[in-house]
N, C-alpha and C positions, 0 to 999 in steps of 0.2 A: 704695350703702352706706347712704345715709340711709333709703331705703325698707325695707331689711332691718332696720336698727336700730329703725325705727318699728314694724315688724311684731313684733319681739322685745320691744319696750317698753324699749329701752336707749338710751343716748347713742351716736351714731355713733362717737365717739372710742373707746368701750369695745370696739368690734368689733376694733380694731387690737391689742388684747391677745391676740386669738386668731388673726388672720390679718394678714399684713404689708400687703396691698393687695387691691384689687378682683380682680386677675388670680388671686391665690392663692385667694380665696374661690370664684371660678368653677371653678378647678381642683379644689377640694375637693368641690364639687357634682358635677363630672364623675366624680370618683373614687367618690363614693357611688352614683351611678346605674350607672356602668360595672361596679361590683363584682357586679352581677346578670347580667352577660353571661357565658354559658358558652362558653369557647373550647376546652374539652376535646375536643369533636368534631374540631376542626382537628388535634389531635394523634393522634386514635385512629381516625377514619373515613376511608374513601376520599374524595378531593377533593370530588366533587360532593355526596355525602351530608353531608360536613363543612360545606360552604358553606351548605347548606340549614338544617341544625340551628343553626349559628352565627348566621345571618341572622335566623332566627325568634327565637332567644334575645335577640339585640341589639334587635330590634323590641319584644319584650315588656318588656325592661328600660326602654326609653325611653318606651314607651306610657304607663306610669304617671306620667311626668313630661314630657309633651309640651311644656308651656309653657317648659321650660328649654332646649329645642333651639336656638332662635335666640340665646339668651344664650351658649351654649357655642361657637357659631360665631364669637364675637368674640375668642377667645383661642386660642393654640396649645395642643394637648393634650400634657401632659407627666406626667400622673398615672401612677405606676408600675403601678397595677392595669390601666390601659388599655394602656400600652406593652407589658406582658407578653402581653396578648391580641393586640396587633399583631405581636409576635414570633412567636406561634403562627401567625398568618395568613401572615407572611412565610415561615416555615419550610414550611408546608403548600403555599404557592404555588410555592416553589422546588422542593419534592419533586414537584409536579405537572408541572414543566417550565417554569415561568415564569422569566424572567430577573430578576435583582434590579432592573434598570432599570425593569421594568414592575410591580413589586410595589406601589409607592405609588399609581400611577394606578389599578390594579386595586382596591386597598383603597378608594380615594376613590370609585370608581364604585359599589361596594357600599354604602359609608356614605351617599353621596348618595341612593341609592335607598331604603335602609332609613329614614333620618331623614326623607326626604320622605314616606314612607309613614306615619311616626309623625305628622307634621303633618297629613296627609290624614285620619287617624283622629280628630284633635282638633277638626275642623270639622264642618259639616253632613254628613249621610250622603252627599249628592250636592251638589256645589258649582255645578252648572249647571242651568238651567231654561229650556227652549225653549217653555214653555207660551204659547200665543197666536201662535206663529211657525211652526206646523206646515207651512203652505203654503210658506214660504220655505226651511225646513230639514226636508224630509219624512223623510229617512233617519235623521238624528240624532234627530228627534222620535219616530220609530217605535222606535228603540233606547231612548230615554228612557222611553217608555211601558212597556217590559218591566220597568222597575223597580217598577211597581205590584205585580208578582207577587213581589217580593223576599222572601226568607226572612230574618227578623230574625236568625236564628242564623248567617247567611252574608252579612254585610254587604258592600257594594261595596268598601270599603277593603280588606277581607281578601281578597276575590276578586282585586282588582287587585294586591295584594301578591304573592299566590301566582302569578298569571299573569306578573307582571314578574320575580319571582324565577326562575321556570322559564326565561324568556328570558335573563336575565342569566347564570344558571348555564350554559345552553347555549353562551353566548358566552365563558365563563370557561375554556375549554379553551385551553391554550397554542397560539400560532400556529405 
């Protein structure tokens, strides 16, 4: 709260005129970011198409605010704007054949993947570097060398997201 107040140029106590506590402030931030997630596809499209559109929208919404992701993980989510989207997810999952018992783990799997991808986007384009260790790790080094040909319009983080999303969606068929 002190850092937020300092950033705004106000006394920390004055923040409490607007939010009752730190948890409420975090939830307000979550609501602001989550308002940009489009859950309409979950209500209108077939299950797999809906998941793809929703996951991409979720990633875009948080990509603009990647640094907030770790903070949001410190508090439970109760923002009505996000809970409404979770309701859409639960209804779509149930319509696709998932049991209510599996809805929260399924949602958590998607959110873990999406938010992990957001964090991946916020760091270096590639987080590992085997340079100088090619003899010890020849296959990984060869794969790493292919990145020299990377298309800037198709970064690794986006390719990894799309590949992982395909894999996750293929596994999102009810058992």
